[in-house]
Backbone as a printed PyTorch tensor [residue, N CA C, xyz], in Angstrom:
tensor([[[ 21.2770,  -0.2820,  57.2560],
         [ 22.0410,   0.2460,  56.1640],
         [ 22.3490,  -0.8540,  55.1500]],

        [[ 22.7420,  -1.9780,  55.6730],
         [ 23.0410,  -3.0980,  54.8040],
         [ 21.7840,  -3.5000,  54.0280]],

        [[ 20.6500,  -3.5280,  54.7300],
         [ 19.3810,  -3.8990,  54.1150],
         [ 18.9820,  -2.9000,  53.0260]],

        [[ 19.2010,  -1.6460,  53.2710],
         [ 18.8840,  -0.5950,  52.3030],
         [ 19.7160,  -0.7840,  51.0270]],

        [[ 21.0020,  -1.0440,  51.1470],
         [ 21.8610,  -1.2500,  49.9760],
         [ 21.4240,  -2.4880,  49.2000]],

        [[ 20.9950,  -3.4970,  49.9210],
         [ 20.5220,  -4.7230,  49.2690],
         [ 19.2700,  -4.4300,  48.4460]],

        [[ 18.3340,  -3.6270,  49.0060],
         [ 17.1380,  -3.2610,  48.2540],
         [ 17.4840,  -2.4120,  47.0290]],

        [[ 18.3750,  -1.4560,  47.1800],
         [ 18.7800,  -0.6190,  46.0560],
         [ 19.4460,  -1.4610,  44.9580]],

        [[ 20.2500,  -2.4060,  45.3800],
         [ 20.9240,  -3.2940,  44.4400],
         [ 19.9000,  -4.1200,  43.6640]],

        [[ 18.9050,  -4.6720,  44.3670],
         [ 17.8660,  -5.4700,  43.7100],
         [ 16.9980,  -4.5960,  42.8060]],

        [[ 16.7010,  -3.3760,  43.2270],
         [ 15.8970,  -2.4660,  42.3940],
         [ 16.6560,  -2.1160,  41.1040]],

        [[ 17.9420,  -1.8420,  41.2340],
         [ 18.7500,  -1.5330,  40.0510],
         [ 18.8040,  -2.7240,  39.0990]],

        [[ 18.9570,  -3.9110,  39.6510],
         [ 18.9770,  -5.1260,  38.8400],
         [ 17.6470,  -5.3020,  38.1160]],

        [[ 16.5390,  -5.0490,  38.8250],
         [ 15.2100,  -5.1840,  38.2200],
         [ 15.0080,  -4.1240,  37.1360]],

        [[ 15.5110,  -2.8960,  37.3470],
         [ 15.4090,  -1.8290,  36.3280],
         [ 16.1710,  -2.2420,  35.0520]],

        [[ 17.3390,  -2.8170,  35.2270],
         [ 18.1140,  -3.2890,  34.0790],
         [ 17.3690,  -4.4040,  33.3380]],

        [[ 16.7660,  -5.3010,  34.1130],
         [ 15.9840,  -6.3890,  33.5160],
         [ 14.7950,  -5.8340,  32.7430]],

        [[ 14.1080,  -4.8210,  33.3310],
         [ 12.9650,  -4.1880,  32.6570],
         [ 13.4310,  -3.4950,  31.3790]],

        [[ 14.5670,  -2.7910,  31.4370],
         [ 15.1010,  -2.1080,  30.2520],
         [ 15.4170,  -3.1140,  29.1530]],

        [[ 15.9950,  -4.2570,  29.5410],
         [ 16.3120,  -5.2890,  28.5620],
         [ 15.0210,  -5.8610,  27.9500]],

        [[ 14.0020,  -6.1130,  28.8010],
         [ 12.7300,  -6.6380,  28.3010],
         [ 12.0170,  -5.6170,  27.4200]],

        [[ 12.0960,  -4.3230,  27.7800],
         [ 11.4970,  -3.2850,  26.9430],
         [ 12.1960,  -3.2260,  25.5860]],

        [[ 13.5130,  -3.4040,  25.5820],
         [ 14.2600,  -3.4250,  24.3280],
         [ 13.8100,  -4.6110,  23.4650]],

        [[ 13.6550,  -5.7750,  24.0740],
         [ 13.1780,  -6.9520,  23.3390],
         [ 11.7520,  -6.7370,  22.8480]],

        [[ 10.9190,  -6.1170,  23.6880],
         [  9.5410,  -5.8330,  23.2930],
         [  9.5120,  -4.8670,  22.1110]],

        [[ 10.3620,  -3.8590,  22.1420],
         [ 10.4450,  -2.9020,  21.0380],
         [ 10.8780,  -3.6000,  19.7480]],

        [[ 11.8620,  -4.4810,  19.8400],
         [ 12.3100,  -5.2310,  18.6630],
         [ 11.2070,  -6.1520,  18.1550]],

        [[ 10.4890,  -6.7850,  19.0680],
         [  9.4010,  -7.6800,  18.6670],
         [  8.2820,  -6.8960,  17.9850]],

        [[  7.9750,  -5.6920,  18.5020],
         [  6.9420,  -4.8470,  17.8660],
         [  7.3820,  -4.4090,  16.4700]],

        [[  8.6560,  -4.0470,  16.3270],
         [  9.1760,  -3.6620,  15.0090],
         [  9.0760,  -4.8280,  14.0290]],

        [[  9.4200,  -6.0010,  14.4910],
         [  9.3400,  -7.1890,  13.6480],
         [  7.8890,  -7.4550,  13.2380]],

        [[  6.9620,  -7.3090,  14.1880],
         [  5.5440,  -7.5090,  13.8920],
         [  5.0510,  -6.4930,  12.8680]],

        [[  5.4530,  -5.2260,  12.9980],
         [  5.0670,  -4.2070,  12.0180],
         [  5.6110,  -4.5370,  10.6330]],

        [[  6.8460,  -5.0210,  10.5840],
         [  7.4290,  -5.3980,   9.2900],
         [  6.6420,  -6.5440,   8.6560]],

        [[  6.2470,  -7.5140,   9.4700],
         [  5.4360,  -8.6250,   8.9490],
         [  4.0830,  -8.1300,   8.4550]],

        [[  3.4560,  -7.2130,   9.1940],
         [  2.1610,  -6.6720,   8.7700],
         [  2.2930,  -5.9010,   7.4680]],

        [[  3.3620,  -5.1010,   7.3290],
         [  3.5890,  -4.3780,   6.0770],
         [  3.8160,  -5.3390,   4.9190]],

        [[  4.5540,  -6.4040,   5.1810],
         [  4.7770,  -7.4110,   4.1330],
         [  3.4670,  -8.0740,   3.7430]],

        [[  2.6190,  -8.3310,   4.7030],
         [  1.3260,  -8.9500,   4.4280],
         [  0.4580,  -8.0290,   3.5820]],

        [[  0.4910,  -6.7270,   3.8740],
         [ -0.2730,  -5.7650,   3.0710],
         [  0.2380,  -5.7520,   1.6340]],

        [[  1.5590,  -5.7450,   1.4870],
         [  2.1490,  -5.7600,   0.1550],
         [  1.7750,  -7.0310,  -0.5880]],

        [[  1.8070,  -8.1480,   0.1100],
         [  1.4520,  -9.4230,  -0.5020],
         [  0.0060,  -9.4170,  -0.9570]],

        [[ -0.8900,  -8.8630,  -0.1680],
         [ -2.2920,  -8.8460,  -0.5560],
         [ -2.5230,  -7.8940,  -1.7230]],

        [[ -1.7020,  -6.8340,  -1.8430],
         [ -1.8370,  -5.9320,  -2.9800],
         [ -1.3400,  -6.5890,  -4.2560]],

        [[ -0.2000,  -7.2510,  -4.1680],
         [  0.3790,  -7.9120,  -5.3340],
         [ -0.4460,  -9.1300,  -5.6980]],

        [[ -0.9500,  -9.8060,  -4.7160],
         [ -1.7630, -10.9860,  -4.9590],
         [ -0.9390, -12.2420,  -4.7970]],

        [[ -1.6450, -13.3050,  -4.6300],
         [ -1.0160, -14.6100,  -4.4510],
         [ -1.5750, -15.5010,  -5.5450]],

        [[ -0.7430, -15.8900,  -6.5010],
         [ -1.2260, -16.6780,  -7.6310],
         [ -1.8990, -17.9650,  -7.2030]],

        [[ -1.4770, -18.5310,  -6.1010],
         [ -2.1110, -19.7430,  -5.6140],
         [ -3.5000, -19.4750,  -5.0570]],

        [[ -3.7600, -18.2380,  -4.6850],
         [ -5.0420, -17.8840,  -4.0920],
         [ -5.8070, -16.9420,  -5.0080]],

        [[ -5.5500, -17.0120,  -6.3210],
         [ -6.1480, -16.0830,  -7.2680],
         [ -7.6530, -16.2590,  -7.3740]],

        [[ -8.1760, -17.4240,  -7.0590],
         [ -9.6130, -17.6480,  -7.1230],
         [-10.3710, -16.7300,  -6.1690]],

        [[ -9.8220, -16.4890,  -5.0040],
         [-10.5190, -15.7340,  -3.9710],
         [-10.4400, -14.2310,  -4.1940]],

        [[ -9.6670, -13.7670,  -5.1740],
         [ -9.4760, -12.3380,  -5.3710],
         [-10.7460, -11.6810,  -5.9030]],

        [[-11.4800, -12.3380,  -6.7780],
         [-12.6690, -11.7420,  -7.3790],
         [-13.8980, -11.9870,  -6.5100]],

        [[-14.6530, -10.9080,  -6.2930],
         [-15.8810, -11.0520,  -5.5180],
         [-16.9680, -11.6570,  -6.4060]],

        [[-17.7350, -12.5820,  -5.8780],
         [-18.8070, -13.2050,  -6.6660],
         [-19.8400, -12.1750,  -7.1170]],

        [[-20.2820, -12.3370,  -8.3610],
         [-21.3220, -11.4680,  -8.9010],
         [-20.8210, -10.2200,  -9.5810]],

        [[-19.5290,  -9.9140,  -9.4720],
         [-19.0010,  -8.7240, -10.1340],
         [-18.8140,  -8.9940, -11.6220]],

        [[-18.6140,  -7.9240, -12.3770],
         [-18.4000,  -8.0770, -13.8210],
         [-17.1580,  -8.9170, -14.1010]],

        [[-16.1120,  -8.7520, -13.2960],
         [-14.8920,  -9.5290, -13.5120],
         [-15.1220, -11.0070, -13.2290]],

        [[-15.9090, -11.3100, -12.2090],
         [-16.2350, -12.7050, -11.9110],
         [-17.0510, -13.2980, -13.0590]],

        [[-17.9970, -12.5170, -13.5700],
         [-18.8060, -12.9820, -14.7100],
         [-17.9240, -13.1800, -15.9460]],

        [[-16.9540, -12.2620, -16.1350],
         [-16.0520, -12.3830, -17.2880],
         [-15.2040, -13.6450, -17.1650]],

        [[-14.7210, -13.9420, -15.9600],
         [-13.9360, -15.1580, -15.7560],
         [-14.7770, -16.3920, -16.0600]],

        [[-16.0070, -16.4170, -15.5710],
         [-16.8880, -17.5560, -15.8370],
         [-17.2000, -17.6800, -17.3230]],

        [[-17.4300, -16.5410, -17.9890],
         [-17.7010, -16.5570, -19.4260],
         [-16.5090, -17.1280, -20.1960]],

        [[-15.3040, -16.6960, -19.8260],
         [-14.1050, -17.1930, -20.5140],
         [-13.8810, -18.6770, -20.2180]],

        [[-14.1790, -19.1070, -19.0050],
         [-14.0560, -20.5360, -18.6830],
         [-15.0150, -21.3520, -19.5370]],

        [[-16.2530, -20.8690, -19.6670],
         [-17.2390, -21.5860, -20.4770],
         [-16.8220, -21.6200, -21.9420]],

        [[-16.2520, -20.5040, -22.4250],
         [-15.8130, -20.4420, -23.8250],
         [-14.5750, -21.3160, -24.0390]],

        [[-13.7180, -21.3910, -23.0370],
         [-12.5170, -22.2190, -23.1420],
         [-11.3980, -21.6090, -23.9480]],

        [[-11.5140, -20.3440, -24.2880],
         [-10.4560, -19.6830, -25.0470],
         [-10.5430, -18.1800, -24.8150]],

        [[ -9.5070, -17.4660, -25.2510],
         [ -9.4800, -16.0170, -25.1210],
         [-10.5130, -15.4050, -26.0620]],

        [[-11.0880, -14.3090, -25.6180],
         [-12.1360, -13.6480, -26.4130],
         [-11.8660, -12.1450, -26.4630]],

        [[-12.3870, -11.5070, -27.5090],
         [-12.2970, -10.0550, -27.6340],
         [-13.1980,  -9.4240, -26.5860]],

        [[-12.8370,  -8.2380, -26.1500],
         [-13.5670,  -7.5780, -25.0600],
         [-15.0310,  -7.3400, -25.4250]],

        [[-15.3380,  -7.1120, -26.6950],
         [-16.7370,  -6.8950, -27.0790],
         [-17.5630,  -8.1590, -26.8610]],

        [[-16.9860,  -9.3140, -27.1570],
         [-17.6980, -10.5750, -26.9210],
         [-17.8410, -10.8410, -25.4280]],

        [[-16.8370, -10.4530, -24.6550],
         [-16.9160, -10.6330, -23.2010],
         [-18.0360,  -9.7710, -22.6380]],

        [[-18.1300,  -8.5270, -23.0980],
         [-19.1790,  -7.6200, -22.6050],
         [-20.5530,  -8.1860, -22.9220]],

        [[-20.7340,  -8.6370, -24.1510],
         [-22.0180,  -9.2290, -24.5190],
         [-22.2620, -10.5200, -23.7460]],

        [[-21.1890, -11.2960, -23.5010],
         [-21.3130, -12.5690, -22.7920],
         [-21.6870, -12.4160, -21.3350]],

        [[-21.3440, -11.2860, -20.7250],
         [-21.6970, -11.0880, -19.3130],
         [-23.0040, -10.3210, -19.1630]],

        [[-23.6530, -10.0430, -20.3040],
         [-24.9810,  -9.4410, -20.2530],
         [-24.9960,  -7.9360, -20.1050]],

        [[-23.9280,  -7.2700, -20.5110],
         [-23.9060,  -5.8090, -20.4410],
         [-24.1380,  -5.2390, -21.8290]],

        [[-24.5690,  -3.9910, -21.8520],
         [-24.7920,  -3.2940, -23.1140],
         [-23.4380,  -2.9420, -23.7250]],

        [[-23.3260,  -3.1350, -25.0380],
         [-22.0710,  -2.8490, -25.7180],
         [-22.0230,  -1.3650, -26.0550]],

        [[-21.2780,  -0.6080, -25.2550],
         [-21.0480,   0.8050, -25.5290],
         [-19.6340,   1.1470, -25.0900]],

        [[-19.2140,   2.3470, -25.4040],
         [-17.8240,   2.7320, -25.1350],
         [-17.5110,   2.7140, -23.6400]],

        [[-18.4240,   3.2000, -22.8220],
         [-18.1740,   3.2520, -21.3750],
         [-17.9680,   1.8470, -20.8120]],

        [[-18.7980,   0.8950, -21.1980],
         [-18.6430,  -0.4750, -20.7090],
         [-17.3690,  -1.1130, -21.2450]],

        [[-17.0500,  -0.8190, -22.5210],
         [-15.8370,  -1.3890, -23.1090],
         [-14.5940,  -0.8720, -22.3870]],

        [[-14.5480,   0.4200, -22.1160],
         [-13.4030,   1.0060, -21.4200],
         [-13.3200,   0.4690, -19.9960]],

        [[-14.4510,   0.3630, -19.3350],
         [-14.4780,  -0.1100, -17.9510],
         [-13.9960,  -1.5590, -17.8370]],

        [[-14.5720,  -2.4240, -18.6520],
         [-14.2090,  -3.8410, -18.5850],
         [-12.7640,  -4.0480, -19.0330]],

        [[-12.3440,  -3.3630, -20.1120],
         [-10.9540,  -3.4920, -20.5810],
         [ -9.9780,  -3.0230, -19.5170]],

        [[-10.2790,  -1.9140, -18.8810],
         [ -9.3920,  -1.3920, -17.8410],
         [ -9.2980,  -2.3200, -16.6520]],

        [[-10.4320,  -2.8600, -16.2260],
         [-10.4310,  -3.7670, -15.0800],
         [ -9.6840,  -5.0510, -15.3960]],

        [[ -9.9260,  -5.6170, -16.5670],
         [ -9.2160,  -6.8340, -16.9590],
         [ -7.7280,  -6.5550, -17.1170]],

        [[ -7.4050,  -5.4010, -17.7190],
         [ -6.0080,  -5.0290, -17.9200],
         [ -5.2560,  -4.8670, -16.6170]],

        [[ -5.9450,  -4.4010, -15.5900],
         [ -5.3190,  -4.2590, -14.2750],
         [ -4.8560,  -5.6220, -13.7540]],

        [[ -5.6990,  -6.6320, -13.9100],
         [ -5.3100,  -7.9810, -13.4770],
         [ -4.2150,  -8.5520, -14.3770]],

        [[ -4.2450,  -8.2170, -15.6690],
         [ -3.2100,  -8.6850, -16.5900],
         [ -1.8540,  -8.1310, -16.1670]],

        [[ -1.7970,  -6.8220, -15.8390],
         [ -0.5340,  -6.2030, -15.4360],
         [  0.0240,  -6.8330, -14.1670]],

        [[ -0.8630,  -7.2600, -13.2770],
         [ -0.4190,  -7.8990, -12.0390],
         [ -0.0920,  -9.3760, -12.2530]],

        [[ -0.4350,  -9.9070, -13.4100],
         [ -0.1800, -11.3150, -13.6930],
         [ -1.1580, -12.2370, -12.9840]],

        [[ -2.3490, -11.7480, -12.6960],
         [ -3.3500, -12.5160, -11.9700],
         [ -4.5520, -12.8210, -12.8510]],

        [[ -5.0300, -14.0030, -12.8070],
         [ -6.2990, -14.4860, -13.3680],
         [ -6.3840, -14.3310, -14.8790]],

        [[ -6.2210, -13.1080, -15.4000],
         [ -6.4310, -12.8450, -16.8170],
         [ -5.1160, -12.6450, -17.5540]],

        [[ -5.1470, -12.9400, -18.8700],
         [ -4.0110, -12.6870, -19.7550],
         [ -4.4990, -11.8580, -20.9270]],

        [[ -3.5750, -11.2480, -21.6630],
         [ -3.9250, -10.4810, -22.8560],
         [ -3.0700, -11.0030, -24.0080]],

        [[ -3.5460, -12.0630, -24.7060],
         [ -2.7450, -12.6280, -25.7970],
         [ -2.7130, -11.7580, -27.0440]],

        [[ -3.6670, -10.8430, -27.1890],
         [ -3.7190,  -9.9440, -28.3370],
         [ -4.3850,  -8.6510, -27.8730]],

        [[ -4.2730,  -7.5920, -28.6500],
         [ -4.9110,  -6.3400, -28.2400],
         [ -6.4170,  -6.5190, -28.0330]],

        [[ -6.9150,  -6.0090, -26.9130],
         [ -8.3340,  -6.0770, -26.5460],
         [ -8.8810,  -7.4980, -26.5130]],

        [[ -8.0220,  -8.4670, -26.3770],
         [ -8.4120,  -9.8680, -26.2760],
         [ -7.8950, -10.3950, -24.9470]],

        [[ -8.7840, -11.0070, -24.1860],
         [ -8.4180, -11.4630, -22.8490],
         [ -8.6900, -12.9490, -22.7080]],

        [[ -7.7900, -13.6150, -22.0180],
         [ -7.9370, -15.0310, -21.7090],
         [ -7.7030, -15.2330, -20.2300]],

        [[ -7.5880, -16.4830, -19.8380],
         [ -7.3540, -16.8180, -18.4340],
         [ -5.9880, -17.4590, -18.2750]],

        [[ -5.3440, -17.1910, -17.1640],
         [ -4.0440, -17.7730, -16.8640],
         [ -4.1470, -19.2920, -16.8140]],

        [[ -5.2870, -19.7820, -16.3740],
         [ -5.4580, -21.2240, -16.1910],
         [ -5.6090, -21.9880, -17.5030]],

        [[ -5.7640, -21.2760, -18.6280],
         [ -5.8560, -21.9670, -19.9030],
         [ -4.5580, -22.6900, -20.1800]],

        [[ -4.6280, -23.7190, -21.0050],
         [ -3.4790, -24.6030, -21.2200],
         [ -2.3130, -23.9230, -21.9130]],

        [[ -2.5600, -23.0920, -22.9130],
         [ -1.4810, -22.4820, -23.6950],
         [ -0.7320, -21.4450, -22.8920]],

        [[  0.4910, -21.1610, -23.3100],
         [  1.3070, -20.1540, -22.6340],
         [  0.7550, -18.7610, -22.8360]],

        [[  0.0240, -18.5410, -23.9160],
         [ -0.4560, -17.2000, -24.2070],
         [ -1.8610, -16.9430, -23.6980]],

        [[ -2.4550, -17.8940, -22.9950],
         [ -3.7800, -17.6830, -22.4340],
         [ -4.8990, -17.8860, -23.4230]],

        [[ -4.5940, -18.4230, -24.6070],
         [ -5.6270, -18.6180, -25.6100],
         [ -6.2720, -19.9760, -25.4920]],

        [[ -5.6870, -20.8660, -24.7490],
         [ -6.2370, -22.2070, -24.6230],
         [ -5.8050, -23.1210, -25.7530]],

        [[ -4.9530, -22.6220, -26.6400],
         [ -4.5040, -23.4140, -27.7790],
         [ -3.1830, -24.0720, -27.4280]],

        [[ -3.2460, -25.2380, -26.8160],
         [ -2.0340, -25.9220, -26.3800],
         [ -1.2950, -26.5640, -27.5480]],

        [[ -1.9790, -26.7530, -28.7040],
         [ -1.3540, -27.3930, -29.8480],
         [ -0.5350, -26.4180, -30.6750]],

        [[ -0.6450, -25.1200, -30.3800],
         [  0.0890, -24.1310, -31.1500],
         [  1.5780, -24.2740, -30.8700]],

        [[  2.4000, -24.2660, -31.9280],
         [  3.8350, -24.4290, -31.7040],
         [  4.4260, -23.1950, -31.0300]],

        [[  5.3840, -23.4140, -30.1420],
         [  6.0370, -22.3050, -29.4630],
         [  7.2640, -21.8350, -30.2180]],

        [[  7.8040, -22.6710, -31.1070],
         [  8.9940, -22.3260, -31.8670],
         [  8.6040, -22.0220, -33.3040]],

        [[  9.3710, -21.1550, -33.9870],
         [  9.0640, -20.8860, -35.3870],
         [  9.3420, -22.1260, -36.2320]],

        [[  8.7170, -22.2230, -37.3890],
         [  8.9370, -23.3990, -38.2390],
         [ 10.3720, -23.4740, -38.7320]],

        [[ 10.7660, -24.6530, -39.1620],
         [ 12.1030, -24.9130, -39.6780],
         [ 12.3960, -23.9660, -40.8370]],

        [[ 13.5600, -23.3030, -40.8050],
         [ 13.9650, -22.4220, -41.8860],
         [ 13.3460, -21.0450, -41.8250]],

        [[ 12.6620, -20.7260, -40.7600],
         [ 12.0150, -19.4250, -40.6310],
         [ 13.0780, -18.3330, -40.6110]],

        [[ 12.9150, -17.3000, -41.4360],
         [ 13.8410, -16.1800, -41.4670],
         [ 14.9920, -16.3510, -42.4310]],

        [[ 15.0620, -17.4840, -43.1090],
         [ 16.1420, -17.7040, -44.0600],
         [ 15.5800, -17.6140, -45.4680]],

        [[ 16.3940, -17.0570, -46.3660],
         [ 15.9840, -17.0250, -47.7580],
         [ 16.1570, -18.4140, -48.3440]],

        [[ 15.3150, -18.7460, -49.3090],
         [ 15.3630, -20.0870, -49.8810],
         [ 16.6690, -20.3580, -50.6120]],

        [[ 17.2310, -19.3180, -51.2430],
         [ 18.4580, -19.5350, -51.9980],
         [ 19.7040, -19.3080, -51.1470]],

        [[ 19.5420, -18.9890, -49.8610],
         [ 20.6890, -18.7800, -48.9850],
         [ 21.4670, -17.5340, -49.3380]],

        [[ 20.8230, -16.5750, -49.9740],
         [ 21.4940, -15.3670, -50.4290],
         [ 21.7560, -14.3970, -49.3010]],

        [[ 21.9690, -13.1350, -49.7120],
         [ 22.3050, -12.0920, -48.7540],
         [ 21.1870, -11.9580, -47.7240]],

        [[ 21.5650, -11.8100, -46.5050],
         [ 20.5790, -11.6510, -45.4520],
         [ 20.2000, -12.9600, -44.7890]],

        [[ 20.7940, -14.0730, -45.2380],
         [ 20.4570, -15.3360, -44.6010],
         [ 21.1140, -15.3920, -43.2270]],

        [[ 20.6520, -16.2780, -42.4120],
         [ 21.1790, -16.4290, -41.0600],
         [ 22.6610, -16.7780, -41.1080]],

        [[ 23.0500, -17.6320, -42.0590],
         [ 24.4620, -18.0110, -42.1740],
         [ 25.3320, -16.7970, -42.4630]],

        [[ 24.8550, -15.8850, -43.3390],
         [ 25.6230, -14.6830, -43.6520],
         [ 25.7450, -13.7820, -42.4280]],

        [[ 24.6920, -13.6530, -41.6640],
         [ 24.7350, -12.8150, -40.4630],
         [ 25.7430, -13.3820, -39.4730]],

        [[ 25.7610, -14.6910, -39.3170],
         [ 26.7160, -15.3260, -38.4010],
         [ 28.1380, -15.0960, -38.8840]],

        [[ 28.3550, -15.2190, -40.1980],
         [ 29.6970, -15.0060, -40.7400],
         [ 30.1660, -13.5700, -40.4860]],

        [[ 29.2860, -12.5950, -40.7030],
         [ 29.6490, -11.1940, -40.5030],
         [ 29.9590, -10.9450, -39.0350]],

        [[ 29.1650, -11.5120, -38.1370],
         [ 29.4000, -11.3320, -36.7100],
         [ 30.7200, -11.9540, -36.2810]],

        [[ 31.1520, -12.9960, -36.9730],
         [ 32.4240, -13.6390, -36.6560],
         [ 33.5960, -12.9680, -37.3640]],

        [[ 33.3120, -11.9110, -38.1170],
         [ 34.3790, -11.1630, -38.7800],
         [ 34.6950, -11.6550, -40.1720]],

        [[ 33.9280, -12.5790, -40.7080],
         [ 34.1620, -13.0910, -42.0490],
         [ 33.2990, -12.3240, -43.0360]],

        [[ 33.6520, -12.4540, -44.3260],
         [ 32.8380, -11.8490, -45.3660],
         [ 31.7390, -12.8260, -45.7610]],

        [[ 30.5360, -12.3110, -46.0330],
         [ 29.4750, -13.2130, -46.4820],
         [ 29.7710, -13.7270, -47.8790]],

        [[ 29.2100, -14.8790, -48.1830],
         [ 29.3990, -15.4400, -49.5270],
         [ 28.7140, -14.5320, -50.5330]],

        [[ 29.2970, -14.4300, -51.7250],
         [ 28.6670, -13.5680, -52.7350],
         [ 27.2970, -14.1050, -53.1290]],

        [[ 26.4180, -13.1880, -53.3950],
         [ 25.0540, -13.5500, -53.7510],
         [ 24.9920, -13.8880, -55.2320]],

        [[ 24.3590, -15.0240, -55.5590],
         [ 24.2710, -15.3680, -56.9850],
         [ 23.2840, -14.4380, -57.6980]],

        [[ 23.5100, -14.2790, -58.9720],
         [ 22.5820, -13.4830, -59.7660],
         [ 23.1120, -12.0960, -60.0300]],

        [[ 22.3750, -11.3340, -60.8610],
         [ 22.8490,  -9.9870, -61.2350],
         [ 22.6940,  -9.0140, -60.0600]],

        [[ 23.5230,  -7.9840, -60.1050],
         [ 23.4520,  -6.9440, -59.0890],
         [ 22.2530,  -6.0390, -59.3740]],

        [[ 21.6820,  -5.4580, -58.3610],
         [ 20.5730,  -4.5330, -58.5910],
         [ 21.1000,  -3.2720, -59.2650]],

        [[ 20.2450,  -2.5640, -60.0180],
         [ 20.7080,  -1.3420, -60.6930],
         [ 21.1130,  -0.2970, -59.6550]],

        [[ 22.1150,   0.5140, -59.9800],
         [ 22.5530,   1.5390, -59.0270],
         [ 21.4740,   2.5990, -58.8510]],

        [[ 21.4720,   3.2300, -57.6940],
         [ 20.5120,   4.2940, -57.4140],
         [ 20.9190,   5.5420, -58.1720]],

        [[ 19.9210,   6.2620, -58.6900],
         [ 20.1930,   7.4880, -59.4180],
         [ 20.1790,   8.6470, -58.4390]],

        [[ 21.0970,   9.5610, -58.6450],
         [ 21.1540,  10.7460, -57.7970],
         [ 20.0900,  11.7230, -58.2630]],

        [[ 19.3300,  12.2330, -57.3270],
         [ 18.2970,  13.2220, -57.6380],
         [ 18.8420,  14.5830, -57.2460]],

        [[ 18.8400,  15.5320, -58.1960],
         [ 19.3630,  16.8590, -57.8510],
         [ 18.4700,  17.5270, -56.8040]],

        [[ 19.0960,  18.2460, -55.9080],
         [ 18.3570,  18.9330, -54.8510],
         [ 17.6040,  20.1110, -55.4240]],

        [[ 16.4120,  20.3230, -54.9400],
         [ 15.5900,  21.4420, -55.3780],
         [ 15.9030,  22.6260, -54.4650]],

        [[ 16.4350,  23.7160, -55.0130],
         [ 16.8240,  24.8450, -54.1600],
         [ 15.6400,  25.4670, -53.4230]],

        [[ 14.4410,  25.3510, -53.9780],
         [ 13.2710,  25.9340, -53.3140],
         [ 12.9000,  25.1630, -52.0550]],

        [[ 13.2650,  23.8890, -51.9810],
         [ 12.9130,  23.0800, -50.8110],
         [ 13.8380,  23.3720, -49.6450]],

        [[ 14.9390,  24.1020, -49.8820],
         [ 15.8360,  24.4450, -48.7930],
         [ 15.2220,  25.4860, -47.8770]],

        [[ 14.2690,  26.2710, -48.4100],
         [ 13.6150,  27.2840, -47.5920],
         [ 12.5490,  26.6190, -46.7480]],

        [[ 12.7450,  26.6660, -45.4610],
         [ 11.8020,  26.0530, -44.5400],
         [ 10.9140,  27.1600, -43.9830]],

        [[  9.6150,  27.1070, -44.2430],
         [  8.7350,  28.1680, -43.7030],
         [  8.5660,  27.9980, -42.2030]],

        [[  8.5120,  29.0900, -41.5130],
         [  8.3240,  29.0570, -40.0780],
         [  6.9640,  29.5110, -39.7180]]])
């Protein structure tokens, strides 16, 4: 009897141990599934550090990347199509533009510095054009009138701070003339 209780006690202890290990195994499997899902998401979004491996060799996109690298600057889609040796027609233009645009939206490999113009992320300039000498800031005095009149940056700042803008030098513009309403234009045809 004593021996039987000892076996039952050990069996119960082992069942509890198995339940605990199964719980840990279940948690480990859940964690592994979460990692696999994250990996799938990462591969869909792409890895900017591994952007070279995303394009399959010999595809139109790979040829377009090589063409843009050789050119060293962003090019219009029509030049890209001709540069990769395809016939210039609407179907090819739509296909290549759509494929390049897909990578642009994901922020991978290609950029779109202008409409229907594509460059490479690896180009030196921020806009993908390869023009690193282009200024990023507007020139001195940009947006200000030369005489500092109405609409100048200083006047806008004064108005925002609750002050009145300085009066504008020179004559006032002529007042607008009132145009009488045409009663026939009030009838809207349906």
